[in-house]
C-alpha positions in Angstrom: 0.0 0.0 0.0 1.2 3.5 -0.7 1.0 5.9 2.2 -0.5 9.4 1.6 1.6 12.4 2.6 -0.6 13.0 5.6 -0.3 9.5 6.9 3.4 9.1 6.3 6.1 9.5 8.9 7.6 12.9 9.4 10.9 13.3 7.4 14.1 14.0 9.3 15.1 17.6 9.9 16.7 19.2 6.8 15.0 16.8 4.4 13.5 18.7 1.4 10.3 16.8 2.1 9.5 19.2 4.9 8.4 21.7 2.3 4.7 21.6 1.3 4.2 19.6 -1.9 2.7 21.2 -5.0 2.7 20.2 -8.6 5.7 18.2 -10.0 8.8 20.4 -10.0 10.0 20.5 -13.6 12.5 23.2 -14.5 11.3 25.6 -11.7 11.7 23.1 -8.9 8.4 24.4 -7.4 7.8 21.2 -5.6 10.3 20.3 -2.9 12.8 17.9 -4.6 14.8 15.1 -3.1 18.4 15.1 -4.3 19.6 11.8 -6.0 23.2 12.8 -6.9 25.2 12.5 -3.7 26.8 9.8 -1.6 23.9 9.9 0.9 21.5 8.6 -1.7 24.0 6.1 -3.1 24.7 4.7 0.3 21.0 4.0 1.1 18.7 4.3 -2.0 16.0 2.0 -0.6 15.8 4.2 2.5 15.3 7.2 0.3 12.6 5.5 -1.8 10.7 4.6 1.4 10.8 8.2 2.6 9.7 9.4 -0.8 6.8 7.1 -0.9 5.7 7.8 2.6 6.0 11.6 2.1 4.8 12.1 -1.4 3.0 9.0 -2.5 3.8 7.1 -5.7 5.3 10.1 -7.5 8.1 12.0 -5.8 9.8 15.3 -6.9 13.5 14.7 -7.3 16.7 16.6 -8.3 18.9 14.5 -10.6 21.8 16.9 -10.5 21.9 20.5 -9.1 19.1 22.3 -10.9 17.8 19.4 -12.9 14.3 18.4 -11.7 12.1 15.4 -12.5 9.4 13.2 -11.1 10.3 9.7 -9.9 7.7 7.0 -9.9 8.1 4.5 -7.0 5.0 2.4 -7.6 5.1 -0.8 -9.6 1.7 -0.6 -11.1 2.0 3.1 -11.9 5.4 2.6 -13.4 4.1 -0.2 -15.6 1.2 1.9 -16.7 3.5 4.8 -17.7 6.0 2.6 -19.5 3.2 1.2 -21.6 1.3 4.5 -22.2 2.5 5.8 -25.5 -0.5 8.1 -25.9 0.4 10.4 -23.0 4.1 9.8 -22.6 6.9 10.1 -25.2 10.4 8.5 -25.1 11.8 11.0 -27.6 13.4 13.7 -25.4 13.4 16.5 -27.9 10.4 18.0 -26.1 12.3 18.2 -22.8 11.2 21.7 -21.7 14.2 22.5 -19.5 16.6 21.8 -22.3 14.5 23.7 -24.8 14.5 26.8 -22.7 18.2 26.5 -21.8 17.7 25.7 -18.1 19.6 22.5 -18.7 22.5 22.7 -21.0 24.3 20.1 -23.0 27.2 20.3 -20.6 25.0 19.2 -17.6 26.2 15.9 -16.1 22.9 14.2 -16.6 22.1 15.6 -20.1 24.0 12.8 -21.9 21.7 10.2 -20.3 18.5 12.0 -21.3 19.1 14.0 -24.4 18.1 12.9 -27.9 20.2 10.6 -30.0 19.1 9.0 -33.3 18.9 5.5 -31.9 16.1 3.1 -31.0 16.2 4.1 -27.3 15.2 7.8 -28.0 12.7 7.2 -30.8 8.9 6.7 -30.9 6.4 5.2 -33.3 7.5 4.1 -36.7 11.1 5.3 -36.3 11.5 3.3 -33.1 9.9 0.2 -34.7 12.3 0.4 -37.6 15.4 0.8 -35.6 14.4 -1.7 -32.9 13.5 -4.2 -35.6 17.0 -4.1 -36.9 18.4 -4.6 -33.4 16.1 -7.4 -32.3 16.4 -9.3 -35.6 20.2 -9.1 -35.4 20.4 -10.2 -31.7 18.0 -13.0 -32.3 20.6 -14.5 -34.7 23.1 -15.0 -31.9 23.4 -18.6 -30.8 23.3 -18.6 -27.0 25.5 -21.8 -26.9 28.2 -20.1 -29.0 27.9 -17.0 -26.9 28.2 -19.0 -23.7 31.4 -20.7 -25.0 33.0 -17.4 -25.8 32.1 -15.9 -22.4 33.6 -19.0 -20.7 36.8 -18.9 -22.6 37.2 -15.1 -22.1 36.5 -15.5 -18.4 39.2 -18.2 -18.1 41.7 -15.9 -19.7 40.9 -13.1 -17.2 40.9 -15.4 -14.2 44.3 -16.8 -15.1 45.7 -13.3 -14.9 45.0 -13.0 -11.1 44.4 -16.5 -9.8 48.0 -17.0 -8.7 47.9 -13.8 -6.6 45.3 -14.9 -4.1 43.5 -11.6 -4.4 41.8 -9.4 -7.0 39.7 -6.3 -7.5 36.8 -7.8 -9.5 35.4 -4.6 -11.0 38.5 -3.5 -12.9 40.0 -6.9 -13.4 36.9 -8.9 -14.3 33.4 -7.5 -14.4 34.3 -4.4 -16.4 36.6 -6.1 -18.9 34.6 -9.3 -19.7 31.6 -7.6 -21.3 33.9 -5.5 -23.5 35.6 -8.6 -24.8 32.3 -10.3 -25.5 30.8 -7.4 -27.4 34.0 -7.0 -29.3 33.4 -10.5 -30.6 29.7 -10.2 -31.1 30.2 -7.2 -33.3 32.9 -8.9 -35.4 35.9 -6.8 -34.6 39.3 -8.3 -35.2 40.3 -10.5 -32.2 43.4 -8.4 -31.7 41.2 -5.3 -31.2 39.9 -6.7 -27.9 42.7 -5.4 -25.7 42.8 -2.0 -27.5 39.1 -1.6 -27.0 39.4 -2.3 -23.3 42.2 0.2 -23.0 40.3 2.9 -24.9 37.2 2.4 -22.8 39.1 2.5 -19.6 40.7 5.8 -20.6 37.2 7.1 -21.4 35.8 6.0 -18.1 38.8 7.3 -16.1 37.8 10.8 -17.0 41.4 11.9 -17.2 43.4 13.9 -19.7 43.1 11.1 -22.2 39.3 10.9 -22.2 38.7 13.2 -25.1 41.2 11.4 -27.3 39.7 8.0 -26.2 36.3 9.2 -27.2 37.6 10.1 -30.7 39.3 6.7 -30.9 36.0 5.0 -30.1 34.1 6.9 -32.8 36.9 6.2 -35.3 36.9 2.5 -34.3 33.2 2.1 -34.8 33.3 4.1 -38.1 36.2 1.8 -39.3 34.3 -1.3 -38.2 31.2 -0.3 -40.2 33.3 0.5 -43.3 35.2 -2.8 -43.0 32.0 -4.8 -42.6 30.3 -3.2 -45.5 33.2 -4.6 -47.6 33.3 -8.0 -45.9 30.1 -9.2 -44.3 30.4 -12.1 -41.8 28.5 -13.8 -39.0 28.3 -10.9 -36.6 25.8 -8.3 -35.3 27.4 -5.5 -37.3 27.1 -7.4 -40.6 23.5 -8.4 -39.8 22.6 -4.8 -39.0 24.2 -3.7 -42.4 22.3 -6.4 -44.3 19.0 -5.8 -42.5 16.0 -4.8 -44.7 15.7 -1.5 -42.9 18.7 -0.3 -44.8 20.4 1.6 -42.0 22.7 4.5 -43.1 26.2 4.7 -41.7 25.3 7.2 -39.0 22.3 5.0 -37.9 24.5 2.0 -37.8 27.1 3.7 -35.6 24.4 5.0 -33.2 22.8 1.5 -32.8 26.2 -0.1 -32.2 27.1 2.5 -29.7 23.8 2.0 -27.9 24.2 -1.8 -27.8 27.8 -1.9 -26.8 27.3 0.8 -24.1 24.1 -0.7 -22.7 25.9 -4.0 -22.6 29.0 -2.9 -20.8 28.5 -0.7 -17.7 25.1 -2.2 -16.8 26.4 -5.7 -17.5 29.4 -5.0 -15.3 27.0 -3.9 -12.5 24.8 -7.0 -12.9 27.8 -9.3 -12.6 29.3 -7.4 -9.7 26.1 -6.9 -7.7 25.3 -10.6 -8.1 28.8 -11.6 -6.9 28.5 -9.3 -3.9 25.2 -11.0 -3.0 26.6 -14.5 -3.4 29.6 -13.7 -1.3 27.9 -11.8 1.5 24.3 -13.1 1.9 24.0 -16.0 4.3 21.2 -17.5 2.2 23.5 -17.9 -0.8 26.8 -18.4 1.1 25.4 -21.5 2.8 24.4 -23.0 -0.6 27.8 -22.1 -2.0 29.6 -24.0 0.8 27.5 -27.0 0.2 28.7 -27.2 -3.4 25.7 -25.6 -5.1 26.0 -22.3 -7.0 22.6 -20.7 -7.1 23.6 -18.1 -9.7 20.2 -17.7 -11.3 18.6 -17.1 -7.9 21.2 -14.4 -7.2 20.6 -12.8 -10.6 16.8 -12.7 -9.9 17.4 -11.2 -6.5 19.7 -8.5 -7.9 17.3 -7.6 -10.7 14.6 -7.2 -8.0 16.5 -5.3 -5.3 19.6 -3.7 -7.0 19.0 -3.6 -10.7 22.0 -2.2 -12.7 19.9 0.7 -14.0 17.9 1.4 -10.8 16.2 4.6 -12.0 15.5 5.2 -15.6 12.7 4.5 -18.1 12.6 8.3 -18.8 9.4 9.5 -20.3 8.1 13.0 -21.2 4.4 13.9 -21.0 3.1 14.9 -24.4 0.7 17.3 -22.7 -0.2 18.5 -19.1 -1.9 15.7 -17.3 -2.7 14.5 -13.8 -1.4 11.1 -12.7 -2.0 9.7 -9.2 -3.0 13.1 -8.0 0.1 14.8 -9.3 0.1 17.4 -12.0 2.7 16.5 -14.6 3.6 19.3 -17.0 4.3 18.8 -20.7 7.9 18.2 -21.4 9.0 17.7 -17.8 10.9 14.3 -17.3 9.3 11.4 -15.5 11.6 8.6 -14.4 10.6 5.1 -13.3 12.4 3.8 -10.3 12.7 0.1 -11.2 14.4 -0.6 -7.8 11.7 1.2 -5.8 8.8 -0.2 -7.8 10.1 -3.7 -7.4 10.5 -3.2 -3.7 6.9 -2.3 -3.0 5.3 -4.2 -0.2 2.7 -5.9 -2.4 5.5 -7.6 -4.4 8.0 -8.2 -1.6 8.9 -11.8 -0.6 11.7 -13.5 1.2 12.9 -15.2 -2.0 12.1 -14.3 -5.6 13.7 -17.3 -7.3 12.2 -17.8 -10.7 9.9 -14.8 -10.4 10.9 -12.4 -13.2 8.0 -10.0 -13.2 10.4 -7.2 -12.1 10.9 -4.0 -14.1 14.7 -4.3 -14.3 14.5 -4.7 -18.1 11.8 -2.0 -18.3 8.5 -2.8 -20.0 6.4 -1.9 -23.0 7.7 -1.0 -26.4 11.1 0.0 -25.0 11.7 -3.2 -23.0 15.4 -4.1 -23.2 15.9 -6.2 -26.4 19.2 -7.8 -25.1 17.8 -9.5 -22.0 18.7 -13.0 -23.1 22.3 -12.4 -24.1 22.8 -10.2 -21.0 21.7 -13.0 -18.7 23.8 -15.5 -20.5 26.9 -13.3 -20.2 26.3 -12.6 -16.5 25.5 -16.2 -15.4 28.4 -17.8 -17.3 30.9 -15.1 -16.0 29.8 -15.7 -12.4 29.7 -19.5 -12.7 33.2 -19.7 -14.1 34.7 -17.5 -11.5 33.1 -19.4 -8.6 34.0 -22.7 -10.2 37.7 -21.7 -10.5 37.9 -20.0 -7.1 35.3 -21.8 -4.9 36.8 -20.5 -1.6 36.7 -16.8 -2.7 35.5 -14.4 -0.1 35.1 -10.6 0.2 38.4 -8.9 1.3 36.4 -6.4 3.4 33.0 -6.6 5.2 30.1 -6.2 2.8 28.9 -3.1 4.7 32.2 -1.3 3.9 31.8 -1.7 0.1 31.2 1.6 -1.5 28.8 2.6 -4.3 29.4 5.0 -7.2 27.2 8.1 -7.0 24.7 9.0 -9.6 20.9 9.0 -9.9 20.5 6.3 -12.6 22.6 3.2 -11.7 23.3 0.9 -8.8 27.0 0.4 -9.2 29.8 -0.8 -6.9 32.9 1.3 -6.8 35.1 -1.7 -6.1 34.8 -5.4 -5.2 38.0 -6.6 -3.6 38.2 -10.4 -2.9 40.7 -12.9 -1.6 41.1 -16.6 -2.1 43.7 -19.4 -1.9 46.3 -18.7 -4.6 46.4 -21.1 -7.5 49.6 -22.2 -9.3 50.3 -19.9 -12.2 48.9 -21.1 -15.4 50.8 -21.1 -18.7 48.8 -18.3 -20.4 49.4 -17.5 -24.0 49.3 -13.8 -25.1 45.9 -12.3 -24.5 45.0 -11.4 -28.1 46.1 -14.8 -29.3 44.1 -16.6 -26.6 40.9 -14.7 -27.6 41.6 -15.4 -31.3 42.2 -19.1 -30.8 39.1 -19.5 -28.6 36.6 -17.7 -30.9 33.8 -20.3 -31.5 31.9 -18.4 -34.2 31.6 -19.5 -37.8 33.0 -16.8 -40.0 30.4 -17.1 -42.7 27.1 -15.0 -42.6 25.1 -18.2 -42.8 27.4 -20.3 -40.6 25.9 -23.2 -38.6 26.7 -21.5 -35.3 24.0 -19.0 -35.9 20.2 -19.1 -36.2 18.6 -18.2 -39.5 17.7 -14.6 -40.0 14.1 -13.8 -38.8 11.8 -11.9 -41.0 9.7 -10.0 -38.5 11.3 -6.7 -39.1 9.5 -3.6 -40.4 9.6 -2.8 -44.2 12.5 -0.7 -45.5 12.0 3.0 -44.8 13.7 6.1 -46.0 16.8 7.0 -44.0 18.7 10.1 -43.2 21.9 10.4 -42.8 34.5 4.1 6.9 35.5 2.9 3.9 38.0 0.4 2.8 41.3 1.5 1.1 40.9 1.5 -2.6 43.4 0.9 -5.4 44.2 3.8 -7.7 42.1 2.2 -10.4 39.1 1.6 -8.1 39.3 5.1 -6.7 39.3 6.6 -10.2 36.2 4.6 -11.0 34.3 6.8 -8.5 34.6 9.6 -11.1 33.2 7.6 -14.0 29.5 8.5 -13.8 29.5 11.3 -16.3 31.6 9.8 -19.1 30.0 6.4 -18.6 26.6 8.1 -19.1 27.7 10.0 -22.1 29.1 6.9 -23.8 26.1 4.7 -22.9 23.6 7.2 -24.3 20.5 5.7 -22.5 
């Protein structure tokens, strides 16, 4: 049940909720807004959601970054309704009022996560159907067994690099690198490009003096990949996008690839890391691990309910002024769905959610994530291989001392240090050679490792062109939110 403002508990002194509620804040911030950009929110988001719901009801006024206001939906049913309501709510952010009038500039830290890009995520109607059709048709051709093999072999290579040390920092040494290697393979880049792509992405994420150059390298890399694949089609997602009946122009191809690779890296990293944290710290899972069972799927379900990688997103913009759940929403003011808060509602809560996948972690409606299946394969295989190789692994610090990256959209650990009995050093061949030799995919467009091309796409359309000590790498990752958001473009 959702408490009304009158019935809810009194917020603590200094909380913005002390101010009297009015209409949703929008660019003016007229309704008292709860900040979502600091460490206080990152340290206890579920506590913040509970206070929002108790004080404001199912829609709370929030501040995503200083001066950027939105409404946050914390109700499962209302969130589902808005995600499915294409008549009242648009996904295309070009009507964002605060950006139109200059209140929010392109240099604002959250603008890259919310501004328009010509990809499936930020499109509506026929444009969305056309771009999404190209994505889903191409992803549907990926054989999950071939994908699983590649993830497993890549995971083994990464584990070999630290197994003899008896310790590791799993964010920078495993969870952030593995998705990049996998997507490098899925999109048909040369195997030797894998290490370079990882290096480029880490420079971009590190937000240092090399970030701008790394961004240029990334765009050049994707442009080169598209040009190369146009000349030599193969059995990979890039080639399938090129050959798709929607006839994507080069710019459209680049935007869809950036969207897919970005959505499959940082969120995938968070899914892997959050599930590992749960498996290594929660007594329900730790007991099963010690008994020889690895309930990885249960852990993934639990994370997708409680700590989804993208905790607050599903951004929508009212097409006209409307009243929702007693709150006046103004045309063009952003409305975000809190997947984490919605999933946590009392009506859906249970002690164990094994097998229950009615959560909103993948969103819902027309913009439900099209990569759910490969994302789950990558995460589950990555976790299973790590726990199989290092069954006595444990957290190097108490779970409550783990820190979280700040930011309103994601649920992301800053570091995940672990220790384990050291293993004898393996004879590891050079990284690029290992990846090249292990690639399980048939090189031909119609190779037997891949499913036949589906024909469900839309017709062709016209296109236009006290915290624990951290390593230096882990500490830098606390500064990644802005560049991660820019690159992901969600």
